[in-house]
N, CA, C and O of each residue as an XYZ file, in Angstrom:
264
protein
N       8.477      0.049     -1.578
C       8.862     -0.210     -0.297
C      10.933     -0.630     -0.747
O      11.992     -0.654     -0.120
N      10.647     -0.780     -1.621
C      12.483     -1.232     -2.041
C      13.322     -0.321     -2.284
O      14.508     -0.650     -2.294
N      12.974      1.020     -2.538
C      13.196      2.043     -2.800
C      13.515      2.470     -1.058
O      14.576      2.308     -0.456
N      12.795      2.794     -0.762
C      12.699      3.664      0.802
C      13.791      2.271      1.246
O      14.478      2.896      2.054
N      14.245      1.194      1.257
C      15.031      0.334      1.722
C      16.804      0.774      0.873
O      17.876      0.973      1.445
N      16.467      0.799     -0.722
C      17.801      0.915     -0.635
C      18.527      2.556     -0.580
O      19.705      2.851     -0.782
N      17.539      3.329     -0.285
C      17.206      4.980      0.466
C      18.269      5.278      1.231
O      19.269      5.979      1.075
N      17.480      4.009      2.838
C      17.963      3.863      3.749
C      19.466      3.794      4.017
O      20.131      4.427      4.837
N      19.965      2.562      2.829
C      20.675      1.832      3.445
C      21.987      2.880      3.014
O      23.089      2.984      3.553
N      21.329      3.718      1.651
C      22.265      4.789      1.218
C      22.650      5.718      2.762
O      23.590      5.572      3.544
N      21.878      6.366      2.773
C      21.685      7.631      4.053
C      22.312      6.793      5.047
O      22.382      7.344      6.146
N      23.111      4.839      4.954
C      23.917      4.510      6.245
C      25.003      5.000      5.690
O      25.329      5.822      6.546
N      25.631      5.059      5.028
C      27.235      5.505      3.834
C      27.455      3.661      3.346
O      28.376      2.990      3.811
N      26.695      3.248      2.619
C      26.895      1.662      1.867
C      27.459      2.015      0.983
O      27.819      0.992      0.401
N      27.893      3.094      0.316
C      27.889      3.521     -1.111
C      26.495      3.472     -1.918
O      26.289      4.429     -2.665
N      25.695      2.650     -1.862
C      23.848      2.523     -2.608
C      23.991      3.819     -3.128
O      24.375      4.694     -2.352
N      23.618      4.266     -4.969
C      22.704      5.130     -4.338
C      21.560      5.895     -4.204
O      21.303      6.143     -5.382
N      20.830      6.353     -3.634
C      19.732      6.993     -3.321
C      19.194      7.064     -4.775
O      19.711      7.561     -5.776
N      17.164      5.973     -4.485
C      16.745      6.209     -5.674
C      17.027      5.532     -6.877
O      16.690      5.842     -8.020
N      17.813      4.383     -6.404
C      18.429      3.565     -7.667
C      17.901      2.836     -7.009
O      17.772      3.557     -6.019
N      17.405      1.809     -6.709
C      17.085      0.403     -6.293
C      17.556     -0.622     -7.609
O      18.327     -1.565     -7.433
N      17.128     -0.374     -8.574
C      18.136     -1.111     -9.685
C      19.717     -0.872    -10.694
O      20.175     -0.610    -11.806
N      19.980     -1.155     -9.493
C      21.762     -0.889    -10.066
C      21.972     -1.485    -11.287
O      21.219     -2.310    -11.804
N      23.300     -0.941    -11.877
C      23.584     -1.853    -13.180
C      24.516     -3.174    -12.742
O      24.811     -4.120    -13.473
N      24.865     -2.990    -11.459
C      26.037     -4.034    -11.145
C      25.050     -5.414    -10.017
O      25.456     -6.321     -9.290
N      24.299     -5.147    -10.223
C      23.151     -6.523     -9.278
C      23.441     -7.400    -10.066
O      23.595     -7.517    -11.282
N      23.511     -8.196     -8.902
C      23.209     -9.311     -9.458
C      21.693    -10.183    -10.049
O      20.759     -9.728     -9.389
N      21.177    -11.259    -11.055
C      19.717    -11.195    -11.180
C      20.292    -11.889    -10.637
O      21.458    -12.280    -10.611
N      18.658    -12.220     -9.745
C      17.835    -13.149     -8.660
C      16.905    -13.595     -9.021
O      16.370    -13.048     -9.986
N      16.142    -15.040     -8.302
C      14.789    -15.632     -9.168
C      15.307    -16.768     -9.817
O      16.351    -17.036    -10.412
N      13.705    -17.672     -9.370
C      14.214    -19.433    -10.055
C      14.920    -19.562    -11.808
O      15.456    -20.569    -12.271
N      14.682    -18.051    -12.623
C      15.092    -18.364    -14.071
C      16.159    -18.154    -13.737
O      16.695    -19.227    -14.013
N      17.256    -17.260    -13.139
C      18.883    -17.157    -13.150
C      19.782    -17.750    -11.935
O      20.853    -17.460    -11.402
N      18.438    -19.064    -11.735
C      19.235    -19.921    -10.531
C      19.552    -19.467     -9.309
O      19.999    -20.280     -8.500
N      19.417    -18.329     -8.998
C      18.841    -18.170     -7.798
C      17.817    -18.705     -7.036
O      17.628    -18.745     -8.251
N      16.923    -19.175     -6.291
C      16.118    -19.094     -5.973
C      15.923    -17.950     -5.027
O      16.975    -17.361     -4.775
N      14.857    -17.483     -4.441
C      13.950    -16.825     -3.486
C      13.067    -17.538     -2.931
O      11.953    -17.660     -3.441
N      13.476    -18.255     -1.554
C      12.791    -18.467     -0.448
C      11.904    -17.288      0.607
O      12.273    -16.714      1.631
N      10.885    -17.250      0.012
C       9.529    -16.212      1.090
C       9.493    -16.335      2.821
O       9.535    -17.523      3.144
N       9.466    -15.951      3.311
C       8.515    -15.805      4.496
C       7.683    -14.633      5.202
O       8.241    -13.579      5.506
N       6.723    -14.793      5.377
C       5.985    -13.544      5.947
C       6.178    -13.039      7.119
O       6.405    -13.810      8.051
N       6.150    -12.211      7.246
C       6.897    -11.534      8.495
C       5.963    -11.601     10.096
O       6.162    -10.822     11.028
N       5.278    -12.358     10.092
C       4.624    -13.104     11.013
C       5.703    -14.321     11.355
O       5.555    -14.904     12.428
N       7.237    -14.885     10.097
C       7.299    -16.092     11.101
C       9.073    -15.436     10.331
O       9.463    -15.686      9.191
N       9.800    -14.625     11.348
C      10.953    -14.173     10.732
C      12.064    -15.151     11.489
O      13.212    -15.245     11.055
N      11.560    -15.942     12.783
C      12.241    -17.184     13.304
C      12.136    -18.211     12.203
O      12.977    -19.061     12.496
N      11.615    -18.516     11.242
C      11.708    -19.299     10.813
C      13.049    -18.474      9.366
O      14.213    -18.684      9.709
N      12.981    -18.023      8.590
C      14.105    -17.481      7.644
C      15.167    -17.552      8.084
O      16.152    -18.038      7.530
N      15.064    -16.798      9.752
C      16.510    -17.294     10.676
C      16.988    -18.817     10.601
O      18.186    -19.099     10.584
N      16.059    -19.706     10.559
C      16.041    -21.160     10.604
C      16.600    -21.209      8.978
O      17.824    -21.338      8.980
N      16.136    -21.153      7.858
C      16.211    -21.277      7.004
C      17.756    -20.728      6.442
O      18.113    -21.322      5.425
N      18.627    -19.787      6.902
C      19.625    -19.034      6.639
C      20.581    -20.042      7.274
O      21.097    -20.884      6.538
N      20.868    -20.026      8.609
C      21.154    -21.145      9.271
C      21.493    -22.768      9.104
O      22.456    -23.459      9.437
N      20.007    -23.089      8.304
C      20.017    -24.690      7.422
C      20.534    -24.899      6.296
O      20.219    -25.911      5.669
N      21.385    -24.042      5.824
C      22.608    -23.633      4.735
C      21.245    -23.330      2.996
O      21.647    -23.487      1.843
N      20.172    -23.025      3.249
C      19.735    -22.380      2.375
C      20.098    -22.021      1.088
O      20.911    -21.097      1.116
N      19.801    -22.408     -0.082
C      19.949    -21.908     -1.322
C      19.935    -20.768     -1.918
O      18.988    -20.704     -2.703
N      20.320    -20.204     -1.901
C      19.127    -18.803     -2.726
C      19.100    -17.482     -1.589
O      19.813    -17.320     -0.600
N      17.975    -16.601     -2.143
C      18.259    -15.592     -1.624
C      17.068    -15.942     -0.516
O      16.038    -16.352     -1.050
N      17.031    -15.848      0.956
C      15.947    -15.972      2.086
C      15.249    -14.416      2.203
O      15.992    -13.435      2.241
N      13.633    -14.252      2.262
C      13.069    -12.960      2.055
C      12.399    -12.582      3.661
O      12.197    -13.446      4.514
N      12.211    -11.603      3.782
C      11.001    -12.024      4.995
C       9.784    -10.757      4.094
O      10.378     -9.713      4.361
N       8.974    -10.475      3.553
C       8.407    -10.271      2.965
C       7.380     -9.222      4.101
O       6.539     -9.697      4.864
N       7.699     -7.741      3.975
C       7.032     -7.240      4.730
C       5.925     -6.073      4.766
O       5.587     -5.116      5.462
N       5.453     -6.965      3.201
C       3.845     -6.791      2.438
C       2.695     -7.026      2.552
O       1.693     -6.425      2.165
N       2.928     -8.471      3.428
C       1.796     -9.298      2.994
C       0.920     -9.290      4.805
O      -0.141     -9.889      4.980
């Protein structure tokens, strides 16, 4: 799924190489790198948006696979 998203972004002219979801210049994320991931299921996009509005530290993700 991630590869498809990167390819879609690349096709939109955003400069991301198609088929390369792990770019060398990408920042590492996750608790072990000091940038926590906050996940919300697809059924709760409003909660994810509210987390961003409230200044949640880290990456706010909406999980489309659950």
